C-alpha positions in Angstrom: -48.3 266.9 -54.8 -44.6 266.8 -54.2 -42.6 270.0 -54.0 -39.9 271.0 -56.5 -37.1 270.0 -54.2 -38.6 266.6 -53.6 -38.7 266.1 -57.3 -35.2 267.4 -57.9 -33.6 265.1 -55.4 -35.9 262.2 -56.4 -37.3 261.7 -52.9 -40.3 259.4 -53.1 -41.8 260.2 -49.7 -42.8 263.7 -48.4 -40.7 265.5 -45.9 -41.6 264.8 -42.3 -41.2 268.5 -41.4 -41.8 271.7 -43.2 -38.7 273.0 -41.4 -36.6 270.2 -42.9 -37.9 271.0 -46.4 -37.1 274.7 -45.9 -33.6 274.0 -44.7 -32.9 271.6 -47.5 -34.2 274.2 -50.0 -31.9 276.8 -48.6 -28.9 274.4 -48.8 -29.8 273.4 -52.4 -30.3 277.0 -53.4 -26.9 278.0 -51.8 -25.2 275.2 -53.7 -26.7 276.4 -57.0 -25.6 280.0 -56.3 -22.1 278.9 -55.3 -21.7 276.7 -58.4 -23.0 279.5 -60.7 -20.8 282.1 -59.1 -17.8 279.8 -59.4 -18.5 279.3 -63.1 -18.8 283.1 -63.6 -15.6 283.9 -61.6 -13.7 281.1 -63.4 -13.7 283.4 -66.5 -11.7 285.9 -64.4 -9.3 283.3 -63.0 -10.7 283.4 -59.5 -12.5 281.1 -57.1 -15.4 282.5 -55.1 -13.2 282.5 -51.9 -10.4 284.4 -53.7 -12.9 286.9 -55.0 -14.3 287.3 -51.4 -10.8 288.0 -50.0 -10.1 290.6 -52.7 -13.4 292.3 -52.0 -12.6 292.4 -48.3 -9.2 293.9 -48.9 -10.6 296.5 -51.4 -13.1 297.4 -48.6 -10.3 297.6 -46.0 -8.6 300.3 -48.1 -4.9 301.3 -47.8 -4.8 300.1 -44.1 -5.3 296.5 -45.2 -6.3 293.8 -42.9 -4.7 291.1 -40.7 -5.3 287.5 -41.5 -7.6 287.1 -38.5 -9.7 290.1 -39.7 -10.0 288.6 -43.2 -11.1 285.3 -41.7 -13.9 286.9 -39.6 -15.2 288.8 -42.6 -15.3 285.8 -45.0 -18.7 284.7 -46.3 -17.7 281.1 -46.1 -15.3 279.6 -43.6 -11.8 278.7 -45.0 -9.6 276.8 -42.6 -6.4 277.7 -44.5 -6.5 281.4 -45.2 -2.6 281.5 -45.2 -2.5 279.2 -48.3 -5.3 281.2 -49.9 -3.3 284.4 -49.4 -0.1 282.7 -50.7 -1.9 281.9 -54.0 -3.2 285.5 -54.3 0.3 286.9 -53.5 1.9 284.6 -56.1 -0.4 286.2 -58.7 0.6 289.7 -57.4 -3.0 290.5 -56.5 -2.1 291.2 -52.8 1.0 292.0 -50.8 1.7 291.2 -47.2 4.0 293.0 -44.8 4.7 293.1 -41.1 3.0 295.9 -39.2 5.3 298.7 -38.2 3.7 299.1 -34.8 3.3 295.4 -34.0 5.9 293.2 -35.7 4.0 290.1 -34.9 1.0 291.2 -37.1 1.1 290.7 -40.9 -1.0 293.1 -42.8 -2.4 292.2 -46.2 -3.3 294.8 -48.8 -4.7 294.5 -52.3 -2.4 295.6 -55.1 -3.2 297.8 -58.1 -3.4 294.6 -60.1 -6.0 293.2 -57.6 -8.0 296.4 -57.8 -7.9 296.3 -61.6 -9.1 292.7 -61.7 -12.0 293.5 -59.3 -12.8 296.6 -61.4 -13.1 294.4 -64.4 -15.4 292.1 -62.6 -17.8 294.7 -61.1 -19.9 295.6 -64.1 -20.2 292.1 -65.6 -21.2 290.8 -62.2 -23.8 293.5 -61.7 -25.3 292.6 -65.1 -25.1 288.8 -64.4 -26.9 289.2 -61.1 -29.5 291.7 -62.4 -30.3 289.4 -65.3 -31.1 286.5 -62.9 -32.5 288.4 -59.9 -33.6 291.8 -61.2 -37.0 290.4 -62.4 -38.0 289.8 -58.7 -37.9 293.5 -57.9 -36.4 295.5 -55.1 -39.2 295.0 -52.5 -39.1 291.2 -53.0 -35.3 291.0 -52.8 -35.4 293.2 -49.6 -37.9 290.8 -48.1 -35.9 287.8 -49.1 -32.8 289.3 -47.6 -34.6 290.0 -44.3 -36.0 286.5 -44.2 -32.5 284.9 -44.8 -31.1 287.1 -42.0 -33.8 285.8 -39.7 -32.9 282.2 -40.6 -29.2 282.9 -39.9 -30.1 284.4 -36.5 -32.3 281.4 -35.7 -29.4 279.1 -36.3 -26.6 281.3 -35.0 -27.3 280.9 -31.3 -28.3 277.3 -31.5 -25.2 276.4 -33.5 -23.1 278.1 -30.9 -24.9 276.1 -28.1 -24.4 272.8 -30.0 -20.7 273.5 -30.6 -20.1 274.1 -27.0 -21.7 270.7 -26.1 -24.9 272.2 -24.7 -28.3 270.8 -25.4 -31.0 273.0 -26.9 
C-alpha cells in the first residue's frame, strides 16, 4: 500500500529507498510548516524571515547584533540580510548604528516598536502552535525534536564534505 507522501505527490511507483521517502517527507513537512507560518505571520505584516530576525534581535538584548551574527543565527539562509534589515529599518522595527569601539562594525538593535510587535505575536503564536501540535504531548514532541536534530547532524558533516568537493 502506498504511503501518504506517495499519494500526495501522485507518485505511481514506490520509493526505491526508505531513506529517500524519509527525506522527501521531511522536505514536504517543512514546506507545509513554512507556508502555514507565513500565512500566520502575514496577519502581523511580517514574513517568517523578518520574524526570525526580530526574534534574534530581541534575544540579543540591548547589545544588539552585527549582521554576520544575525546571519549565523538565522533558521533559514538568506543571502541578502542587508536588504532584509533595510526593510525592517524602514518600518522602524530595528535601528542600525556603527559600533563605538569598532567603527567598521554596524550593530543592529530591535526598537520598542519591534518589541511591541513581537509581544503582540507571542501569545497568538503559542495558541496557534499548541492547537496544532499540543495534542501530540510533550514526550512525543521531545522525541521528534531529538530525531530531527539527529537528521540534521547526519547531513551536516556530509553536506560540508560535498560543498568542499570531497566525496563521501
